N, CA, C and O atoms as a Maestro MAE file, in Angstrom:
{
 s_m_m2io_version
 :::
 2.0.0
}

f_m_ct {
 s_m_title
 :::
 protein
 m_atom[276] {
  # First column is atom index #
  i_m_mmod_type
  r_m_x_coord
  r_m_y_coord
  r_m_z_coord
  i_m_residue_number
  s_m_chain_name
  s_m_pdb_residue_name
  s_m_pdb_atom_name
  i_m_atomic_number
  :::
  1 25 59.328 70.445 -47.747 1 A "MET " " N  " 7
  2 3 58.616 70.205 -46.750 1 A "MET " " CA " 6
  3 2 60.039 69.993 -45.828 1 A "MET " " C  " 6
  4 15 61.183 70.210 -46.228 1 A "MET " " O  " 8
  5 25 59.722 69.611 -44.769 2 A "LEU " " N  " 7
  6 3 60.948 69.218 -44.484 2 A "LEU " " CA " 6
  7 2 59.960 68.441 -42.893 2 A "LEU " " C  " 6
  8 15 59.243 68.982 -42.052 2 A "LEU " " O  " 8
  9 25 60.380 67.055 -43.082 3 A "LEU " " N  " 7
  10 3 59.080 66.394 -41.212 3 A "LEU " " CA " 6
  11 2 60.161 65.149 -41.106 3 A "LEU " " C  " 6
  12 15 60.766 64.709 -42.084 3 A "LEU " " O  " 8
  13 25 60.277 64.748 -40.011 4 A "SER " " N  " 7
  14 3 61.307 64.036 -39.460 4 A "SER " " CA " 6
  15 2 60.367 62.131 -39.511 4 A "SER " " C  " 6
  16 15 60.993 61.079 -39.381 4 A "SER " " O  " 8
  17 25 58.789 62.231 -39.734 5 A "ALA " " N  " 7
  18 3 59.158 61.223 -40.011 5 A "ALA " " CA " 6
  19 2 59.187 59.950 -41.207 5 A "ALA " " C  " 6
  20 15 58.477 60.195 -42.183 5 A "ALA " " O  " 8
  21 25 59.854 58.757 -41.234 6 A "ARG " " N  " 7
  22 3 61.025 57.837 -42.155 6 A "ARG " " CA " 6
  23 2 60.264 57.369 -43.046 6 A "ARG " " C  " 6
  24 15 60.825 57.157 -44.121 6 A "ARG " " O  " 8
  25 25 59.439 57.187 -43.001 7 A "ASN " " N  " 7
  26 3 58.229 56.374 -43.813 7 A "ASN " " CA " 6
  27 2 57.301 57.582 -44.218 7 A "ASN " " C  " 6
  28 15 56.577 58.191 -43.431 7 A "ASN " " O  " 8
  29 25 57.410 57.790 -45.326 8 A "ARG " " N  " 7
  30 3 56.841 59.074 -46.209 8 A "ARG " " CA " 6
  31 2 56.964 57.894 -47.808 8 A "ARG " " C  " 6
  32 15 57.731 57.248 -48.523 8 A "ARG " " O  " 8
  33 25 55.598 58.285 -47.582 9 A "ILE " " N  " 7
  34 3 54.840 57.889 -49.510 9 A "ILE " " CA " 6
  35 2 54.453 58.255 -50.438 9 A "ILE " " C  " 6
  36 15 53.548 58.944 -49.967 9 A "ILE " " O  " 8
  37 25 54.359 58.405 -51.639 10 A "GLU " " N  " 7
  38 3 54.178 59.638 -51.862 10 A "GLU " " CA " 6
  39 2 51.852 58.264 -53.063 10 A "GLU " " C  " 6
  40 15 51.413 57.193 -53.484 10 A "GLU " " O  " 8
  41 25 51.569 59.756 -52.813 11 A "GLY " " N  " 7
  42 3 50.603 58.770 -53.472 11 A "GLY " " CA " 6
  43 2 49.138 60.135 -54.070 11 A "GLY " " C  " 6
  44 15 49.180 61.363 -54.132 11 A "GLY " " O  " 8
  45 25 48.336 59.419 -54.307 12 A "VAL " " N  " 7
  46 3 47.397 60.479 -54.802 12 A "VAL " " CA " 6
  47 2 45.849 60.146 -54.227 12 A "VAL " " C  " 6
  48 15 45.422 59.025 -53.951 12 A "VAL " " O  " 8
  49 25 45.189 61.311 -54.133 13 A "VAL " " N  " 7
  50 3 44.805 60.983 -53.359 13 A "VAL " " CA " 6
  51 2 42.737 60.453 -53.560 13 A "VAL " " C  " 6
  52 15 41.875 61.275 -53.872 13 A "VAL " " O  " 8
  53 25 42.528 59.324 -53.343 14 A "LYS " " N  " 7
  54 3 40.932 58.819 -54.584 14 A "LYS " " CA " 6
  55 2 40.107 58.637 -53.777 14 A "LYS " " C  " 6
  56 15 39.220 57.814 -54.001 14 A "LYS " " O  " 8
  57 25 40.150 59.315 -52.657 15 A "ALA " " N  " 7
  58 3 38.790 59.666 -51.719 15 A "ALA " " CA " 6
  59 2 38.468 59.860 -50.707 15 A "ALA " " C  " 6
  60 15 38.926 59.020 -49.932 15 A "ALA " " O  " 8
  61 25 37.729 60.752 -50.146 16 A "VAL " " N  " 7
  62 3 37.592 62.063 -49.361 16 A "VAL " " CA " 6
  63 2 35.880 61.483 -48.910 16 A "VAL " " C  " 6
  64 15 34.884 61.363 -49.623 16 A "VAL " " O  " 8
  65 25 36.125 61.159 -47.140 17 A "GLU " " N  " 7
  66 3 34.513 60.573 -47.200 17 A "GLU " " CA " 6
  67 2 34.827 62.063 -45.656 17 A "GLU " " C  " 6
  68 15 35.784 62.194 -44.892 17 A "GLU " " O  " 8
  69 25 34.044 62.562 -45.739 18 A "LYS " " N  " 7
  70 3 33.501 63.142 -44.935 18 A "LYS " " CA " 6
  71 2 33.222 62.759 -43.483 18 A "LYS " " C  " 6
  72 15 33.143 61.531 -43.537 18 A "LYS " " O  " 8
  73 25 32.989 63.208 -41.944 19 A "GLY " " N  " 7
  74 3 32.776 62.820 -40.926 19 A "GLY " " CA " 6
  75 2 31.749 63.899 -40.056 19 A "GLY " " C  " 6
  76 15 31.320 64.930 -40.574 19 A "GLY " " O  " 8
  77 25 31.519 63.600 -39.042 20 A "GLU " " N  " 7
  78 3 30.734 64.362 -38.461 20 A "GLU " " CA " 6
  79 2 32.334 65.341 -37.448 20 A "GLU " " C  " 6
  80 15 32.369 66.556 -37.253 20 A "GLU " " O  " 8
  81 25 33.296 64.441 -37.053 21 A "VAL " " N  " 7
  82 3 34.150 64.932 -36.536 21 A "VAL " " CA " 6
  83 2 35.468 64.443 -37.623 21 A "VAL " " C  " 6
  84 15 36.126 65.160 -38.376 21 A "VAL " " O  " 8
  85 25 35.514 63.743 -37.511 22 A "ALA " " N  " 7
  86 3 36.791 62.644 -38.289 22 A "ALA " " CA " 6
  87 2 36.442 62.828 -39.762 22 A "ALA " " C  " 6
  88 15 35.290 62.829 -40.195 22 A "ALA " " O  " 8
  89 25 37.886 63.033 -40.713 23 A "SER " " N  " 7
  90 3 37.786 62.136 -42.403 23 A "SER " " CA " 6
  91 2 38.250 61.434 -43.341 23 A "SER " " C  " 6
  92 15 39.264 61.925 -43.840 23 A "SER " " O  " 8
  93 25 37.804 60.172 -43.925 24 A "THR " " N  " 7
  94 3 38.812 59.287 -44.207 24 A "THR " " CA " 6
  95 2 39.278 59.631 -45.376 24 A "THR " " C  " 6
  96 15 38.408 60.065 -46.130 24 A "THR " " O  " 8
  97 25 40.837 59.577 -46.000 25 A "VAL " " N  " 7
  98 3 41.460 60.121 -46.584 25 A "VAL " " CA " 6
  99 2 41.786 58.501 -47.761 25 A "VAL " " C  " 6
  100 15 42.509 57.599 -47.337 25 A "VAL " " O  " 8
  101 25 41.214 58.424 -48.988 26 A "LYS " " N  " 7
  102 3 42.312 56.690 -49.171 26 A "LYS " " CA " 6
  103 2 43.447 57.611 -50.309 26 A "LYS " " C  " 6
  104 15 43.170 58.321 -51.276 26 A "LYS " " O  " 8
  105 25 44.898 57.205 -49.655 27 A "ILE " " N  " 7
  106 3 45.365 57.644 -51.092 27 A "ILE " " CA " 6
  107 2 46.316 56.455 -51.606 27 A "ILE " " C  " 6
  108 15 47.141 55.834 -50.937 27 A "ILE " " O  " 8
  109 25 45.927 56.262 -53.246 28 A "GLU " " N  " 7
  110 3 46.920 55.396 -54.124 28 A "GLU " " CA " 6
  111 2 48.377 55.524 -53.995 28 A "GLU " " C  " 6
  112 15 48.848 56.604 -54.355 28 A "GLU " " O  " 8
  113 25 49.347 54.443 -53.458 29 A "VAL " " N  " 7
  114 3 50.902 55.105 -53.807 29 A "VAL " " CA " 6
  115 2 50.983 54.295 -54.707 29 A "VAL " " C  " 6
  116 15 49.954 53.778 -55.143 29 A "VAL " " O  " 8
  117 25 52.088 54.011 -55.162 30 A "ALA " " N  " 7
  118 3 52.604 54.023 -56.692 30 A "ALA " " CA " 6
  119 2 53.700 52.766 -55.862 30 A "ALA " " C  " 6
  120 15 54.292 53.023 -54.813 30 A "ALA " " O  " 8
  121 25 53.776 51.703 -56.431 31 A "LYS " " N  " 7
  122 3 55.033 50.583 -56.529 31 A "LYS " " CA " 6
  123 2 56.265 50.869 -57.378 31 A "LYS " " C  " 6
  124 15 56.270 51.069 -58.593 31 A "LYS " " O  " 8
  125 25 57.082 50.860 -56.731 32 A "PRO " " N  " 7
  126 3 57.753 49.901 -55.469 32 A "PRO " " CA " 6
  127 2 57.602 50.861 -54.341 32 A "PRO " " C  " 6
  128 15 57.241 51.989 -54.677 32 A "PRO " " O  " 8
  129 25 57.764 50.690 -53.319 33 A "VAL " " N  " 7
  130 3 58.269 51.489 -51.876 33 A "VAL " " CA " 6
  131 2 59.003 50.459 -51.031 33 A "VAL " " C  " 6
  132 15 58.961 49.236 -50.890 33 A "VAL " " O  " 8
  133 25 59.905 51.787 -50.378 34 A "THR " " N  " 7
  134 3 60.915 51.586 -50.010 34 A "THR " " CA " 6
  135 2 60.261 51.589 -48.447 34 A "THR " " C  " 6
  136 15 59.583 52.614 -48.506 34 A "THR " " O  " 8
  137 25 60.078 51.083 -47.176 35 A "ILE " " N  " 7
  138 3 59.869 51.664 -46.453 35 A "ILE " " CA " 6
  139 2 61.228 51.079 -45.392 35 A "ILE " " C  " 6
  140 15 61.868 50.031 -45.312 35 A "ILE " " O  " 8
  141 25 61.227 52.361 -44.696 36 A "THR " " N  " 7
  142 3 62.332 51.689 -43.496 36 A "THR " " CA " 6
  143 2 62.136 51.846 -42.077 36 A "THR " " C  " 6
  144 15 62.204 52.934 -41.505 36 A "THR " " O  " 8
  145 25 61.873 50.663 -41.474 37 A "ALA " " N  " 7
  146 3 62.497 50.258 -40.484 37 A "ALA " " CA " 6
  147 2 63.168 50.190 -39.594 37 A "ALA " " C  " 6
  148 15 64.162 49.497 -39.809 37 A "ALA " " O  " 8
  149 25 63.094 50.641 -38.540 38 A "MET " " N  " 7
  150 3 64.446 50.405 -37.456 38 A "MET " " CA " 6
  151 2 63.636 49.535 -35.961 38 A "MET " " C  " 6
  152 15 62.730 49.682 -35.141 38 A "MET " " O  " 8
  153 25 64.894 48.450 -36.428 39 A "ILE " " N  " 7
  154 3 64.018 47.611 -35.036 39 A "ILE " " CA " 6
  155 2 65.839 47.240 -34.161 39 A "ILE " " C  " 6
  156 15 66.907 47.705 -34.561 39 A "ILE " " O  " 8
  157 25 65.668 46.398 -33.074 40 A "THR " " N  " 7
  158 3 66.191 46.086 -32.443 40 A "THR " " CA " 6
  159 2 67.129 44.686 -33.554 40 A "THR " " C  " 6
  160 15 66.782 43.868 -34.406 40 A "THR " " O  " 8
  161 25 68.369 45.072 -32.907 41 A "LYS " " N  " 7
  162 3 69.902 44.010 -33.583 41 A "LYS " " CA " 6
  163 2 69.700 42.619 -33.197 41 A "LYS " " C  " 6
  164 15 70.000 41.592 -33.807 41 A "LYS " " O  " 8
  165 25 68.956 42.836 -31.709 42 A "GLU " " N  " 7
  166 3 68.292 41.057 -31.026 42 A "GLU " " CA " 6
  167 2 67.152 40.742 -32.272 42 A "GLU " " C  " 6
  168 15 67.276 39.621 -32.767 42 A "GLU " " O  " 8
  169 25 65.967 41.667 -32.883 43 A "ALA " " N  " 7
  170 3 65.099 40.636 -33.547 43 A "ALA " " CA " 6
  171 2 65.704 40.833 -34.338 43 A "ALA " " C  " 6
  172 15 65.393 39.768 -34.871 43 A "ALA " " O  " 8
  173 25 66.745 41.478 -35.402 44 A "VAL " " N  " 7
  174 3 67.726 40.841 -36.535 44 A "VAL " " CA " 6
  175 2 67.793 39.413 -36.206 44 A "VAL " " C  " 6
  176 15 67.065 38.422 -36.257 44 A "VAL " " O  " 8
  177 25 68.958 39.728 -35.852 45 A "GLU " " N  " 7
  178 3 69.172 37.934 -34.955 45 A "GLU " " CA " 6
  179 2 68.370 36.995 -34.949 45 A "GLU " " C  " 6
  180 15 68.627 35.992 -35.615 45 A "GLU " " O  " 8
  181 25 67.084 37.094 -34.123 46 A "GLU " " N  " 7
  182 3 66.145 36.603 -34.480 46 A "GLU " " CA " 6
  183 2 65.961 35.628 -35.788 46 A "GLU " " C  " 6
  184 15 66.227 34.660 -36.500 46 A "GLU " " O  " 8
  185 25 65.267 36.787 -35.425 47 A "LEU " " N  " 7
  186 3 64.549 36.965 -37.400 47 A "LEU " " CA " 6
  187 2 65.392 36.114 -38.441 47 A "LEU " " C  " 6
  188 15 64.886 35.320 -39.235 47 A "LEU " " O  " 8
  189 25 67.068 36.453 -38.301 48 A "GLY " " N  " 7
  190 3 67.893 35.868 -38.849 48 A "GLY " " CA " 6
  191 2 67.412 36.848 -40.800 48 A "GLY " " C  " 6
  192 15 67.357 36.225 -41.860 48 A "GLY " " O  " 8
  193 25 67.174 38.304 -40.661 49 A "LEU " " N  " 7
  194 3 67.408 39.032 -41.611 49 A "LEU " " CA " 6
  195 2 68.556 39.292 -42.334 49 A "LEU " " C  " 6
  196 15 69.538 39.959 -42.008 49 A "LEU " " O  " 8
  197 25 68.307 38.649 -43.421 50 A "LYS " " N  " 7
  198 3 69.782 39.311 -44.752 50 A "LYS " " CA " 6
  199 2 68.643 39.717 -45.924 50 A "LYS " " C  " 6
  200 15 67.424 39.667 -46.092 50 A "LYS " " O  " 8
  201 25 69.685 40.090 -46.520 51 A "GLU " " N  " 7
  202 3 69.250 40.884 -48.000 51 A "GLU " " CA " 6
  203 2 69.077 39.758 -48.779 51 A "GLU " " C  " 6
  204 15 69.801 38.789 -49.009 51 A "GLU " " O  " 8
  205 25 67.487 40.221 -49.296 52 A "GLY " " N  " 7
  206 3 67.226 39.475 -49.819 52 A "GLY " " CA " 6
  207 2 65.703 38.625 -49.284 52 A "GLY " " C  " 6
  208 15 64.593 38.668 -49.815 52 A "GLY " " O  " 8
  209 25 65.965 38.180 -48.555 53 A "ASP " " N  " 7
  210 3 64.756 37.899 -47.624 53 A "ASP " " CA " 6
  211 2 63.776 38.674 -48.392 53 A "ASP " " C  " 6
  212 15 63.776 39.711 -49.056 53 A "ASP " " O  " 8
  213 25 62.774 37.586 -47.970 54 A "LYS " " N  " 7
  214 3 60.998 38.143 -48.376 54 A "LYS " " CA " 6
  215 2 60.218 37.966 -47.018 54 A "LYS " " C  " 6
  216 15 60.018 36.956 -46.343 54 A "LYS " " O  " 8
  217 25 59.796 39.443 -46.815 55 A "VAL " " N  " 7
  218 3 59.444 40.084 -45.227 55 A "VAL " " CA " 6
  219 2 58.315 40.182 -46.048 55 A "VAL " " C  " 6
  220 15 58.116 40.010 -47.251 55 A "VAL " " O  " 8
  221 25 57.072 40.763 -44.321 56 A "GLU " " N  " 7
  222 3 56.417 41.721 -44.576 56 A "GLU " " CA " 6
  223 2 56.757 42.766 -43.047 56 A "GLU " " C  " 6
  224 15 57.253 42.671 -41.924 56 A "GLU " " O  " 8
  225 25 55.912 44.022 -44.205 57 A "ALA " " N  " 7
  226 3 56.331 45.300 -42.510 57 A "ALA " " CA " 6
  227 2 54.948 45.165 -42.126 57 A "ALA " " C  " 6
  228 15 54.188 44.562 -42.883 57 A "ALA " " O  " 8
  229 25 54.453 45.742 -40.843 58 A "VAL " " N  " 7
  230 3 53.508 45.521 -40.558 58 A "VAL " " CA " 6
  231 2 53.536 46.745 -40.020 58 A "VAL " " C  " 6
  232 15 54.633 46.950 -39.500 58 A "VAL " " O  " 8
  233 25 52.877 47.548 -39.934 59 A "ILE " " N  " 7
  234 3 52.808 49.097 -39.412 59 A "ILE " " CA " 6
  235 2 51.721 49.227 -38.235 59 A "ILE " " C  " 6
  236 15 50.546 48.869 -38.150 59 A "ILE " " O  " 8
  237 25 52.406 49.741 -37.559 60 A "LYS " " N  " 7
  238 3 51.466 49.422 -36.248 60 A "LYS " " CA " 6
  239 2 51.908 51.331 -35.762 60 A "LYS " " C  " 6
  240 15 52.971 51.918 -35.560 60 A "LYS " " O  " 8
  241 25 50.632 51.691 -35.747 61 A "ALA " " N  " 7
  242 3 50.873 53.474 -35.359 61 A "ALA " " CA " 6
  243 2 49.308 54.225 -35.275 61 A "ALA " " C  " 6
  244 15 48.340 54.018 -36.007 61 A "ALA " " O  " 8
  245 25 49.441 55.211 -34.054 62 A "THR " " N  " 7
  246 3 47.859 55.690 -33.227 62 A "THR " " CA " 6
  247 2 47.872 57.013 -34.286 62 A "THR " " C  " 6
  248 15 47.080 57.937 -34.105 62 A "THR " " O  " 8
  249 25 49.194 57.029 -35.819 63 A "GLU " " N  " 7
  250 3 49.026 58.717 -36.120 63 A "GLU " " CA " 6
  251 2 49.029 58.268 -37.891 63 A "GLU " " C  " 6
  252 15 49.166 57.051 -38.013 63 A "GLU " " O  " 8
  253 25 48.948 58.757 -38.776 64 A "VAL " " N  " 7
  254 3 49.441 58.455 -40.072 64 A "VAL " " CA " 6
  255 2 48.900 60.494 -40.259 64 A "VAL " " C  " 6
  256 15 47.996 61.159 -39.752 64 A "VAL " " O  " 8
  257 25 50.056 60.828 -41.263 65 A "LEU " " N  " 7
  258 3 50.249 62.200 -40.860 65 A "LEU " " CA " 6
  259 2 49.712 62.447 -42.765 65 A "LEU " " C  " 6
  260 15 49.987 61.783 -43.765 65 A "LEU " " O  " 8
  261 25 49.369 62.958 -42.686 66 A "VAL " " N  " 7
  262 3 49.175 63.237 -44.799 66 A "VAL " " CA " 6
  263 2 49.125 64.882 -44.725 66 A "VAL " " C  " 6
  264 15 48.321 65.694 -44.267 66 A "VAL " " O  " 8
  265 25 50.650 64.980 -45.548 67 A "SER " " N  " 7
  266 3 51.218 66.479 -45.921 67 A "SER " " CA " 6
  267 2 51.218 66.657 -47.635 67 A "SER " " C  " 6
  268 15 51.688 65.840 -48.427 67 A "SER " " O  " 8
  269 25 50.578 67.916 -47.964 68 A "LYS " " N  " 7
  270 3 50.790 68.479 -49.343 68 A "LYS " " CA " 6
  271 2 51.397 69.832 -49.312 68 A "LYS " " C  " 6
  272 15 51.339 70.730 -48.472 68 A "LYS " " O  " 8
  273 25 52.142 69.709 -50.736 69 A "ASP " " N  " 7
  274 3 53.217 70.807 -50.422 69 A "ASP " " CA " 6
  275 2 52.459 72.026 -51.576 69 A "ASP " " C  " 6
  276 15 52.960 73.142 -51.712 69 A "ASP " " O  " 8
  :::
 }
 m_bond[275] {
  # First column is bond index #
  i_m_from
  i_m_to
  i_m_order
  :::
  1 1 2 1
  2 2 3 1
  3 3 4 2
  4 3 5 1
  5 5 6 1
  6 6 7 1
  7 7 8 2
  8 7 9 1
  9 9 10 1
  10 10 11 1
  11 11 12 2
  12 11 13 1
  13 13 14 1
  14 14 15 1
  15 15 16 2
  16 15 17 1
  17 17 18 1
  18 18 19 1
  19 19 20 2
  20 19 21 1
  21 21 22 1
  22 22 23 1
  23 23 24 2
  24 23 25 1
  25 25 26 1
  26 26 27 1
  27 27 28 2
  28 27 29 1
  29 29 30 1
  30 30 31 1
  31 31 32 2
  32 31 33 1
  33 33 34 1
  34 34 35 1
  35 35 36 2
  36 35 37 1
  37 37 38 1
  38 38 39 1
  39 39 40 2
  40 39 41 1
  41 41 42 1
  42 42 43 1
  43 43 44 2
  44 43 45 1
  45 45 46 1
  46 46 47 1
  47 47 48 2
  48 47 49 1
  49 49 50 1
  50 50 51 1
  51 51 52 2
  52 51 53 1
  53 53 54 1
  54 54 55 1
  55 55 56 2
  56 55 57 1
  57 57 58 1
  58 58 59 1
  59 59 60 2
  60 59 61 1
  61 61 62 1
  62 62 63 1
  63 63 64 2
  64 63 65 1
  65 65 66 1
  66 66 67 1
  67 67 68 2
  68 67 69 1
  69 69 70 1
  70 70 71 1
  71 71 72 2
  72 71 73 1
  73 73 74 1
  74 74 75 1
  75 75 76 2
  76 75 77 1
  77 77 78 1
  78 78 79 1
  79 79 80 2
  80 79 81 1
  81 81 82 1
  82 82 83 1
  83 83 84 2
  84 83 85 1
  85 85 86 1
  86 86 87 1
  87 87 88 2
  88 87 89 1
  89 89 90 1
  90 90 91 1
  91 91 92 2
  92 91 93 1
  93 93 94 1
  94 94 95 1
  95 95 96 2
  96 95 97 1
  97 97 98 1
  98 98 99 1
  99 99 100 2
  100 99 101 1
  101 101 102 1
  102 102 103 1
  103 103 104 2
  104 103 105 1
  105 105 106 1
  106 106 107 1
  107 107 108 2
  108 107 109 1
  109 109 110 1
  110 110 111 1
  111 111 112 2
  112 111 113 1
  113 113 114 1
  114 114 115 1
  115 115 116 2
  116 115 117 1
  117 117 118 1
  118 118 119 1
  119 119 120 2
  120 119 121 1
  121 121 122 1
  122 122 123 1
  123 123 124 2
  124 123 125 1
  125 125 126 1
  126 126 127 1
  127 127 128 2
  128 127 129 1
  129 129 130 1
  130 130 131 1
  131 131 132 2
  132 131 133 1
  133 133 134 1
  134 134 135 1
  135 135 136 2
  136 135 137 1
  137 137 138 1
  138 138 139 1
  139 139 140 2
  140 139 141 1
  141 141 142 1
  142 142 143 1
  143 143 144 2
  144 143 145 1
  145 145 146 1
  146 146 147 1
  147 147 148 2
  148 147 149 1
  149 149 150 1
  150 150 151 1
  151 151 152 2
  152 151 153 1
  153 153 154 1
  154 154 155 1
  155 155 156 2
  156 155 157 1
  157 157 158 1
  158 158 159 1
  159 159 160 2
  160 159 161 1
  161 161 162 1
  162 162 163 1
  163 163 164 2
  164 163 165 1
  165 165 166 1
  166 166 167 1
  167 167 168 2
  168 167 169 1
  169 169 170 1
  170 170 171 1
  171 171 172 2
  172 171 173 1
  173 173 174 1
  174 174 175 1
  175 175 176 2
  176 175 177 1
  177 177 178 1
  178 178 179 1
  179 179 180 2
  180 179 181 1
  181 181 182 1
  182 182 183 1
  183 183 184 2
  184 183 185 1
  185 185 186 1
  186 186 187 1
  187 187 188 2
  188 187 189 1
  189 189 190 1
  190 190 191 1
  191 191 192 2
  192 191 193 1
  193 193 194 1
  194 194 195 1
  195 195 196 2
  196 195 197 1
  197 197 198 1
  198 198 199 1
  199 199 200 2
  200 199 201 1
  201 201 202 1
  202 202 203 1
  203 203 204 2
  204 203 205 1
  205 205 206 1
  206 206 207 1
  207 207 208 2
  208 207 209 1
  209 209 210 1
  210 210 211 1
  211 211 212 2
  212 211 213 1
  213 213 214 1
  214 214 215 1
  215 215 216 2
  216 215 217 1
  217 217 218 1
  218 218 219 1
  219 219 220 2
  220 219 221 1
  221 221 222 1
  222 222 223 1
  223 223 224 2
  224 223 225 1
  225 225 226 1
  226 226 227 1
  227 227 228 2
  228 227 229 1
  229 229 230 1
  230 230 231 1
  231 231 232 2
  232 231 233 1
  233 233 234 1
  234 234 235 1
  235 235 236 2
  236 235 237 1
  237 237 238 1
  238 238 239 1
  239 239 240 2
  240 239 241 1
  241 241 242 1
  242 242 243 1
  243 243 244 2
  244 243 245 1
  245 245 246 1
  246 246 247 1
  247 247 248 2
  248 247 249 1
  249 249 250 1
  250 250 251 1
  251 251 252 2
  252 251 253 1
  253 253 254 1
  254 254 255 1
  255 255 256 2
  256 255 257 1
  257 257 258 1
  258 258 259 1
  259 259 260 2
  260 259 261 1
  261 261 262 1
  262 262 263 1
  263 263 264 2
  264 263 265 1
  265 265 266 1
  266 266 267 1
  267 267 268 2
  268 267 269 1
  269 269 270 1
  270 270 271 1
  271 271 272 2
  272 271 273 1
  273 273 274 1
  274 274 275 1
  275 275 276 2
  :::
 }
}
């Protein structure tokens, strides 16, 4: 399957809670996981980011897509 999303994390469905309109799917992901983030050059410089720094990835999304082969 081809998909343009950069942050694709494989996992296993651990629970499905079906509601009247929407459902919640809990996905257990394996470690290690690499997340790709595209940020501005200015942000990199302001944060002083360099290889080996410990950071936290905060994902803000209006959608999380689930795919299955």
